Every structure is written in C-alpha cells, then in structure tokens.
C-alpha positions, 0 to 999 in steps of 0.5 A: 276164436276160441280163445273165447271164454268157457262159461259155467252157469250152472243150471241155466247150462244144463237146461240149455244143454237139452234145449239145444240138443240135435238142433243148432240154436239161433243164427247171430242177429244182427242187420247191415248196409253199406254206405255208398263209400264202403262203410259197412253198417251192423246193428244188434238191436238188444233192448234188455237195458237202456244202454248203447255201445258204439264202436268202429274196427278197422282191418289194422293190427299187427298183420298189417305192420313190417318191422319199421312199423310194428307197433304203431297200431298199437300206438295209434289206438292209444291216440284215438280217443286224444284232441281232434279237430272238432273236440276244441269246441267249448263243452265238447267233453262236458257232453260225453260227461253228460251221458256217461260215455265209457271208452276204450280200445283194443290192438289184435293182429287182425282188428284194431276196434274202438267203442264207447258205451252210453245211456240210449238218449246219447246215441247220437252224441256217441256216433258223433264222438267216434266220427270225430275220433275216427275223422279229425285226428290231430296228434298233437306233440305234447299228446302224442310224446305222452303216449309213447311212453305210455305204449312204452310202459305197457311193454315193459309191464310185459316184459316183466311177466316170465310168460312173455319170454315163452310167448316170444320165444315160439312166436318168433320161431312159428312166424319166423319170416314175418314176426311183426305180423303177429305181435300186436304189442309191438317193438319198444324200439319202433314205438320209440322212433314213432312220429306223428307223420307215421300216424298220418301214413296209417290214418291215411292207408287204413282209416278209410271207410272201406276198410272200416266197420261201424258196429251199434249194439243195445237199445237202438232200431236199426233203422234210426241207426242207419239213417244217422250213419249215413248222416255222420258218416256218409261224406267220410271219402272213401279210400284206396283199398290198402291191401291192393297196394300193399298185400299181406304176405301169407305166413310160409310153413314151418321147414322142420321142428324147432326147440328152445328152453327159455330161462326165467326165476320161475319154480314150476315148469311150463310147456308150450308147443306151437303149430300152425293151423288152418286160416279162415279163407282158405280152409274154412271147414278145418276151423270148424273141426278145431274148435270141436276137437280143441273144446274136446281136449279142454274138459275134464273128462277127456282122455287127454286131461285124464292122461295128464292131469288126473295121473298127476303129471301136469297141474293143468293142459289144453290145447287151443286153436285161435282163429285167423285170416293169415294162419291161425295158431294151434298151441298145445299147453301144460304146467308141471314140476321140474321132475316130472317134465320130461315125462310130461313131455313124453305122455303129451308127445304119446297123446298127439300120436292117439289123436287119430285113434277112433276111441279118442274120444266118445259120440257122446263127448262130440255131440256134447262139444258142439252143443256147448259151444252153441251155448257159449255163443248164446251167453256171449250175446247176453251182454251188447257191449261185448257182443259188439266185440264179437262182431267186430273180430269175426268181421276182420278175421272171417267175414259175418258170412262165417260167423253167421253160420259158425254154429250151423257149421260146427254142428255138421262136424264129423269124426272125419273131419276132425281127422282130416284136421289132425292129419292136415295139421297136428300129426307128424306137422312141423312144429316149435316147442318151448320150455319155461324153466329156471337156469337151476331147474334146468341144469339139475334134471339135465334138460337139453333141447335134444329132449324137446325135439323127441316124438314118441309113437303110440306106445306104453305110457311113459315110465313111471306114469299110472293109467288114468282112472276111466270116468264116465263122462259128464256134462260141463260146460267150462 
C-alpha cells in the first residue's frame, strides 16, 4: 500500500538484507475459514507477548459514498463503540476495563476497521464486545449529536492545515467525476445533516457478515478462535451483496493535464503531481512494478533524489503509489523555495522523461529494492496489533491471495515490467499538477498555471542546475 512505512533498523536490517538476498521471505502466516453466513475469520498466531487484537473490517468507506453520503462512513465509525443493545446491562463496561481493552477504528477509501487489544485472558470478552458493537448499535440521539460535532471538529482541524487545500485541489481534479469516493473524511455539510436512519441504511447495506472479516491476531490458537467465531458470530444473518445492488463506478481517466495554484500562508513552495495508477483487480502486475520503482526513487542515492535534492533544487522529493482496487493514485512530491520553484518543476519533468532509460537505475538498486521491501514486510509482522490492520487493508483493497503472493511477485519484477508500468501510467499520461505557495510569493516570481503545464523532454539539465554528484549506491532501508 505503499504509504506503508519505510523503516530503518541498523544492523538488523543489514543482516536481513543478506539473509534474504536472492530469495523471498516466508509467506504471510495466517489461518482462515469462512463461516456459513459469509464472515471471513482470519487468525494470525503470534505468541511473542500475551496480548490479543480482535479486529472487524468492513468493505465500506469513501468508495461506497455518493455526495449525499460523503463522510457518513466516518461518522458511523465514530458511533461504533457507543451504546448498543447489550451494553445497557449493568457492569458491561466494567468487564472491558477489567481486561484493559484499548479500542479504536479507522476509515479509509476502501475499508473501515474496528479493533480492540486486550490481554490473552480477555480474548472471549473482546470478541463479545466487538460482536455487540457491530450487530446491535442503538444510535442514540444524544450520542449521535455529540459525535456529529466531534467529526465536524476533526474536519475543521484538517482545514487549518495548509496542506489540506493542496491535497483537496489535487483530488477534486484527479477524481473529477466521483470525488466523494476518494474522500474518507467526508463533507462537513453532509455530516451536519446526518440522521440515525442514515446510519441504519449503512448498517443494513454494508454491515453484514458476507461483507466483513474478523481478524484475530496475537497469543491465540486458531482452532479455538474458529470455534468462538462460530459460536458468537455464526447466527449473524447473511445480507444481500451490497455491490450487486449498488456497483461501484470506475473512476474515468483524465481527459488532459490540469493545473492549480493553491495560495496559503506558507513560506516554502510544495509541488505535487497526481496521476491515475493501476488497480489491483485490473492490472496486478503493474502494482508490483509500481512498488519497486517507487522504492528505488525514494532512496537518497537514487538518480531522482540526486538530481533534485543533492543539487539543492529541492529539500525533499519522492514518488509514491498507493494500492487500491479502484484506481490507485501515483504521486510525485517535492518541496523547495519560491525562488527555485520553476527550475525544480523543469527538472522534475526532465527526470520523468528519463524514467524509461536503461541506465536510470542499476541492477543493484533493483535487487536491493526488492530485498528491502521484503524486509519491511517482515518488520510489519513484528507487532501483532499493527499486523492485523495491515491484513484488513489488503483483505479489502486486493484480497488475501494478492497479499499472500506479494513478496514472491515483487521478486519477479523485471526492468521490462517497470518500463511497461512507466509507459502505461506515467510517461505522457494526463496528470494534475498543483503548487502550494503564498499569494505574495506567487506574484513575486510571476508563477502562472501555464508554468505548471509545461512538460520537459529529455534535455540538458534546467538552466542553473548543477550536475548531481555521483555516489556509490548504499543499502539503505529508509
């Protein structure tokens, strides 16, 4: 998903690089069953510490939302741990406190996940707690009104950050036909008008066992969890397939380039380019190539970084692909000073024009990227509570078969695969280019949207740009 963290762990990372060089790491380990009602139960056994995370993931989120419902998946998330039919029993919450349950939730584009972490002896209570929350919500008026205000406050906080306006400017143009389906936070106007009945509509449509997964990770035995899952969740009535009745529309391609200058009171200038990348269900091979290529470019010794950061043109830069089932975005980001902005834009475009050259990255960089991505996957499995969230994400956005073969498929990526990915999704493809800059700096340097739309072909470095120094590649997992 590749907003996934890049980690550094010193000697351990270097050791793993050599241990894993030339071969893939062990496949992700889990056991799974599907109950008769369609609920998928996934168990990740890890007895390193006597803790257990019980998580429920639902295929809901921004991708299911028309403008009239944008933000209501997020609001539903806030209501999940509020009063339910069972929690009215005296001492109900005392049991959760007794086992030290820590609960939270996240709304993303293609999944909403709810989880609680507890001591091993609290596993059954945690499963009951999660069952009651998902099956028997009350949406009481007082709590509902309070959570509407909490969500509105969250959205207001986002709008206090200048980068919100940059991201919104990109997304509203990149997903021009269905912007609400890529906006997990939601619209304040929609949230403010929400009603309990709208929550019930979401519950009836998406909160059904055949659209959900129960993930249990930690100091557990799979057979015992499967037995408890059948006992506690087996009578949850199966629902209608929500996507048979309401198919999710595909985001149409961009018709051409778009540019926008976002004025906010900032001192630096930030450049962001957005493009439509591959979807996991339509072009899986390109998603693996995207991850490898993005990782190569993000390394401090990459040709891309040396041309932009080492020369002093930018203070930071990178390329990222975010895995999604319904069009994953590709982002090119850089930060610079207003004075260097136009030169930085030219050099970024020049570098993009060089992406398909055979010498743009070395064989060592290619193999190192595969190995370090492998290492990062191993790190992600170290903490069972975090790993449960990772599995939930992949379950929704690609399917577990995709994730199970992820490292093996990364290892198969060739130069030809990367070239195909670049030519299919990046080179001369329509894109959105945005710049975050203060109004005073924009006027001072004479920046116009036309400046953002210029594409540079393979050419000499932009005027005044030093040739980047040549460095020997290093293995660096950052």
